[in-house]
C-alpha positions as CSV (number, residue, x, y, z in Angstrom):
1,X,4.5,3.2,1.5
2,X,4.2,6.1,3.9
3,X,0.5,6.1,3.4
4,X,0.4,2.5,4.5
5,X,2.4,3.1,7.6
6,X,0.5,6.3,8.7
7,X,-2.8,4.5,8.4
8,X,-1.6,1.2,9.8
9,X,-2.9,1.8,13.3
10,X,-6.2,3.1,12.1
11,X,-6.7,0.2,9.8
12,X,-5.8,-2.3,12.6
13,X,-8.6,-0.7,14.8
14,X,-11.2,-0.6,12.1
15,X,-10.6,-4.1,11.2
16,X,-10.8,-5.3,14.7
17,X,-14.2,-3.6,15.1
18,X,-15.4,-5.2,11.9
19,X,-14.0,-8.6,12.4
20,X,-17.4,-10.2,11.9
21,X,-17.9,-8.7,8.5
22,X,-17.2,-10.9,5.4
23,X,-14.6,-9.8,2.9
24,X,-13.1,-11.2,-0.3
25,X,-11.4,-14.2,1.4
26,X,-11.4,-17.8,0.4
27,X,-10.9,-20.1,3.5
28,X,-9.6,-23.6,3.0
29,X,-10.1,-26.5,5.4
30,X,-7.1,-27.9,7.2
31,X,-5.7,-30.7,5.2
32,X,-6.1,-34.2,6.7
33,X,-2.7,-35.7,5.7
34,X,0.4,-34.6,7.7
35,X,3.8,-36.1,8.2
36,X,7.3,-34.9,9.1
37,X,9.8,-35.0,6.2
38,X,13.1,-36.8,6.6
39,X,16.5,-35.7,5.6
40,X,16.3,-38.0,2.4
41,X,13.1,-36.3,1.4
42,X,13.9,-34.2,-1.8
43,X,12.0,-31.1,-0.3
44,X,14.7,-31.0,2.6
45,X,17.3,-29.7,0.1
46,X,15.1,-26.5,-0.3
47,X,14.2,-26.2,3.4
48,X,17.9,-26.7,4.4
49,X,18.8,-23.6,2.2
50,X,16.6,-21.3,4.3
51,X,18.6,-19.4,6.9
52,X,16.6,-18.7,10.0
53,X,19.1,-17.0,12.2
54,X,21.3,-14.7,10.3
55,X,22.3,-11.2,11.3
56,X,22.5,-9.8,7.8
57,X,19.2,-11.1,6.8
58,X,17.7,-9.8,10.0
59,X,19.1,-6.4,9.4
60,X,17.6,-6.3,5.9
61,X,14.2,-7.3,7.2
62,X,14.2,-4.9,10.2
63,X,15.1,-2.0,7.9
64,X,12.3,-2.8,5.6
65,X,9.7,-2.8,8.4
66,X,11.2,0.1,10.4
67,X,8.0,2.2,10.0
68,X,5.5,-0.4,11.0
69,X,4.0,-0.3,14.4
70,X,5.3,-2.7,17.0
71,X,3.5,-6.0,16.8
72,X,1.8,-5.2,13.5
73,X,2.6,-8.4,11.8
74,X,0.4,-7.7,8.8
75,X,2.2,-4.4,8.1
76,X,5.6,-6.2,8.4
77,X,4.5,-8.9,6.1
78,X,3.1,-6.5,3.4
79,X,6.3,-4.2,3.6
80,X,8.7,-7.1,3.3
81,X,6.7,-8.6,0.4
82,X,6.5,-5.3,-1.5
83,X,10.1,-4.7,-1.0
84,X,10.9,-8.2,-2.3
85,X,8.8,-7.7,-5.4
86,X,10.6,-4.5,-6.1
87,X,14.1,-5.8,-5.6
88,X,14.1,-9.4,-6.7
89,X,13.1,-10.8,-10.1
90,X,12.3,-14.3,-11.5
91,X,14.5,-16.0,-13.9
92,X,15.3,-19.7,-14.7
93,X,18.3,-21.8,-13.8
94,X,20.6,-22.7,-16.5
95,X,19.0,-25.3,-18.9
96,X,21.1,-28.3,-17.8
97,X,21.1,-27.6,-14.1
98,X,18.8,-27.4,-11.1
99,X,20.9,-25.2,-8.9
100,X,19.6,-24.3,-5.4
101,X,20.8,-20.8,-4.6
102,X,21.6,-19.7,-1.1
103,X,19.7,-16.6,0.0
104,X,23.0,-14.7,-0.4
105,X,23.4,-15.8,-3.9
106,X,19.8,-14.7,-4.7
107,X,20.7,-11.3,-3.1
108,X,23.8,-11.0,-5.2
109,X,22.1,-11.9,-8.5
110,X,18.9,-9.9,-7.5
111,X,16.7,-12.8,-8.4
112,X,16.4,-16.6,-9.1
113,X,13.8,-19.2,-10.0
114,X,10.8,-19.8,-7.9
115,X,12.5,-22.0,-5.3
116,X,15.4,-19.5,-4.9
117,X,13.0,-16.6,-4.4
118,X,11.0,-18.6,-1.9
119,X,14.1,-19.6,0.0
120,X,15.2,-15.9,0.4
121,X,11.7,-14.7,1.2
122,X,11.2,-17.2,3.8
123,X,14.7,-16.4,5.3
124,X,13.8,-12.7,5.5
125,X,10.4,-13.6,7.3
126,X,11.8,-16.1,9.6
127,X,14.5,-13.7,10.8
128,X,11.8,-11.4,12.2
129,X,9.8,-14.3,13.7
130,X,7.0,-14.8,11.0
131,X,6.3,-18.4,10.6
132,X,6.8,-19.7,7.0
133,X,6.2,-22.8,4.9
134,X,7.3,-23.6,1.3
135,X,4.6,-24.8,-1.1
136,X,5.4,-27.2,-3.9
137,X,3.3,-28.1,-6.9
138,X,4.2,-30.2,-10.0
139,X,6.2,-27.4,-11.6
140,X,6.2,-24.5,-9.1
141,X,7.2,-23.4,-5.7
142,X,6.3,-20.4,-3.5
143,X,6.0,-19.3,0.1
144,X,3.3,-19.3,2.9
145,X,3.3,-17.0,5.9
146,X,1.2,-17.8,9.0
147,X,-0.3,-16.1,12.1
148,X,-1.8,-13.1,10.3
149,X,-5.3,-11.6,10.0
150,X,-6.6,-11.6,6.5
151,X,-9.0,-8.7,7.0
152,X,-6.2,-6.4,8.0
153,X,-4.1,-7.7,5.1
154,X,-7.1,-6.9,2.8
155,X,-7.2,-3.3,3.9
156,X,-3.5,-2.8,3.5
157,X,-3.7,-4.4,0.1
158,X,-6.3,-1.8,-1.0
159,X,-3.9,0.9,0.0
160,X,-1.2,-0.6,-2.2
161,X,-3.3,0.1,-5.2
162,X,-4.2,3.7,-4.2
163,X,-2.8,5.9,-6.9
164,X,-2.2,9.7,-6.8
165,X,-1.5,11.5,-10.1
166,X,-0.4,15.1,-10.6
167,X,-3.0,16.6,-13.1
168,X,-2.2,20.3,-12.9
169,X,0.8,22.4,-12.0
170,X,0.3,26.1,-12.6
171,X,1.2,29.7,-11.4
172,X,-1.5,32.4,-11.7
173,X,-1.0,36.1,-11.5
174,X,-4.3,37.7,-10.0
175,X,-5.1,41.4,-9.5
176,X,-8.2,42.2,-7.3
177,X,-10.0,45.5,-7.0
178,X,-11.1,46.6,-3.5
179,X,-13.6,44.2,-2.1
180,X,-13.3,41.9,-5.2
181,X,-13.1,38.1,-5.1
182,X,-11.6,35.6,-7.4
183,X,-12.8,32.0,-7.9
184,X,-10.4,29.3,-9.0
185,X,-12.4,26.3,-10.0
186,X,-10.4,23.1,-10.1
187,X,-10.6,21.2,-13.5
188,X,-13.4,18.6,-13.2
189,X,-12.3,14.9,-12.7
190,X,-15.6,13.0,-12.3
191,X,-15.7,10.5,-9.3
192,X,-12.2,11.5,-8.1
193,X,-11.3,13.4,-5.0
194,X,-8.8,16.2,-5.5
195,X,-5.8,17.1,-3.4
196,X,-4.5,20.6,-3.8
197,X,-1.0,21.7,-2.6
198,X,-0.4,25.4,-3.2
199,X,0.9,28.7,-1.9
200,X,-0.1,32.5,-2.2
201,X,2.2,35.4,-2.3
202,X,0.3,38.8,-2.1
203,X,1.4,42.4,-1.7
204,X,-1.4,43.0,0.8
205,X,-3.3,40.8,3.2
206,X,-6.1,38.7,1.7
207,X,-8.7,36.1,2.7
208,X,-8.5,32.6,1.2
209,X,-10.7,29.5,1.6
210,X,-12.1,26.6,-0.3
211,X,-15.6,25.6,-1.2
212,X,-17.2,22.4,-2.4
213,X,-18.8,24.1,-5.6
214,X,-19.4,27.4,-7.3
215,X,-22.7,27.8,-5.7
216,X,-21.1,28.5,-2.4
217,X,-18.9,31.2,-4.0
218,X,-22.0,32.9,-5.5
219,X,-23.7,32.8,-2.1
220,X,-20.6,34.5,-0.6
221,X,-20.6,37.1,-3.2
222,X,-24.3,37.8,-2.6
223,X,-23.9,38.2,1.2
224,X,-25.9,34.9,1.7
225,X,-25.2,32.1,3.9
226,X,-22.5,29.9,2.4
227,X,-20.4,26.9,3.4
228,X,-16.6,26.4,3.3
229,X,-14.4,23.3,3.6
230,X,-13.6,22.8,7.2
231,X,-10.2,24.1,8.2
232,X,-9.6,25.9,4.8
233,X,-10.2,29.5,6.0
234,X,-7.3,31.9,6.3
235,X,-7.6,35.6,6.8
236,X,-5.1,38.6,7.0
237,X,-2.4,36.7,5.1
238,X,0.1,37.7,2.6
239,X,2.1,34.6,2.2
240,X,0.7,31.1,3.0
241,X,1.3,27.5,2.1
242,X,-2.0,25.5,2.1
243,X,-3.3,22.1,1.4
244,X,-6.9,21.2,0.6
245,X,-9.0,18.2,-0.2
246,X,-11.7,19.2,-2.6
247,X,-14.5,17.1,-4.1
248,X,-15.2,17.1,-7.9
249,X,-16.2,20.7,-8.9
250,X,-14.8,22.5,-5.8
251,X,-12.6,25.5,-5.9
252,X,-10.6,28.2,-4.1
253,X,-11.9,31.7,-3.2
254,X,-9.4,34.7,-2.7
255,X,-11.0,37.8,-1.4
256,X,-9.7,41.3,-1.2
257,X,-11.1,42.8,2.1
258,X,-9.8,46.3,1.6
259,X,-12.1,49.1,0.9
260,X,-9.8,51.4,-1.0
261,X,-6.8,49.3,-2.2
262,X,-6.3,46.9,-4.9
263,X,-4.0,43.8,-4.4
264,X,-1.8,41.8,-6.7
265,X,-0.8,38.1,-5.9
266,X,0.7,35.0,-7.3
267,X,-1.2,31.8,-6.8
268,X,0.8,28.5,-7.2
269,X,-1.2,25.3,-7.4
270,X,-0.5,21.6,-7.8
271,X,-3.6,19.5,-8.2
272,X,-3.6,15.7,-7.7
273,X,-6.3,13.1,-8.3
274,X,-6.7,10.1,-6.1
275,X,-8.1,6.8,-7.3
276,X,-8.0,3.1,-6.8
277,X,-5.9,1.4,-9.6
278,X,-7.8,-1.9,-9.3
279,X,-11.4,-3.3,-9.0
280,X,-11.7,-4.2,-5.3
281,X,-13.6,-7.3,-6.5
282,X,-10.4,-8.7,-7.9
283,X,-8.6,-8.6,-4.7
284,X,-9.0,-12.0,-3.1
285,X,-6.9,-13.1,-0.1
286,X,-6.4,-16.8,-0.3
287,X,-6.1,-18.4,3.2
288,X,-5.2,-21.8,4.7
289,X,-5.6,-23.0,8.3
290,X,-2.6,-24.8,9.8
291,X,-2.4,-25.6,13.4
292,X,-5.0,-23.0,14.2
293,X,-3.2,-20.3,12.5
294,X,-4.3,-18.5,9.4
295,X,-1.7,-18.7,6.5
296,X,-1.5,-16.8,3.3
297,X,0.5,-17.5,0.1
298,X,3.3,-15.3,-1.2
299,X,4.3,-15.9,-4.9
300,X,7.0,-13.4,-5.9
301,X,7.4,-15.0,-9.3
302,X,4.0,-13.6,-10.4
303,X,5.5,-10.1,-10.7
304,X,4.9,-6.7,-9.2
305,X,1.1,-6.9,-9.5
306,X,1.1,-9.7,-7.0
307,X,0.1,-9.1,-3.3
308,X,0.1,-10.9,-0.1
309,X,-2.6,-13.7,-0.3
310,X,-2.6,-13.8,-4.2
311,X,-2.6,-17.3,-5.7
312,X,-3.2,-18.2,-9.3
313,X,-2.7,-22.1,-9.3
314,X,-5.6,-23.1,-7.0
315,X,-6.5,-26.2,-9.1
316,X,-3.1,-27.9,-8.6
317,X,-2.1,-30.5,-6.0
318,X,0.1,-28.8,-3.3
319,X,2.5,-30.0,-0.8
320,X,3.3,-27.6,2.2
321,X,6.5,-28.0,4.2
322,X,7.1,-26.0,7.4
323,X,10.4,-24.3,7.5
324,X,11.2,-25.1,11.1
325,X,9.3,-28.2,12.1
326,X,9.5,-29.9,8.6
327,X,5.9,-30.9,9.0
328,X,4.4,-31.8,5.6
329,X,0.8,-31.2,4.5
330,X,-1.0,-32.2,1.4
331,X,-4.0,-30.6,-0.5
């Protein structure tokens, strides 16, 4: 979550600059049919259950989006939806009853059927000013959120599947003779970038830096021109915490610069690999255009692998009902 928030502003700027580029979006034409539902309409029972001005629901939403930049609606939507997927689960009503839960009952039970989940989700979104609709098919219901940029959502979605795994956690005791260097090569993980978090504790000052591959270390040892990873060089240190990003095959160099004295040190390392846990070709942001606003589906009953814009029942007839205006659309 923090990675999403810290990169939020950058993603927004990059997305704006590349707004003409095509991404994996499917845009639907605005439906032709539209009416306003009446109180006797069966869909009104579900719309009536949505709470659009409630202090408790607003507090829950604002806490969830507290780290989003002001006005970043895409960050707010993704944050609330991911929070929702992690905290509320799908389960059926009793077999002999179609009970419409209030948002507060769904909060109490930590879940409900598809209508119950959509009612609570719409309530949380409406209480921070995000326009919502409910979507009804023959045997399903879910939410729709409007007024967002699908390209920014796409970039946030990629970050959701960004995975970091700890692959090494070790402490090494190293002794270096005068003007001797030690090279610690990180285990090879092909096609993955490596993040190293470590510390050094030496009895005398040393030099430490990171290189992209062992050839650079050999050049250093031969007094030839060599390259280091920018910002990785520290000299005259005895104790130091450090963090490095290293490509596959890179490593850490520790050098004893003293002419007559040996040194002893402890090197503590945690190595992480970073990778994308999904094929980006599988991420498709489904969109609808209502009243000159781009809307995206939110289907919490599909589980934790869902994301904003994911829709898996594209071939079914749909009825859309706006939470506030009660406007109805058909596709």
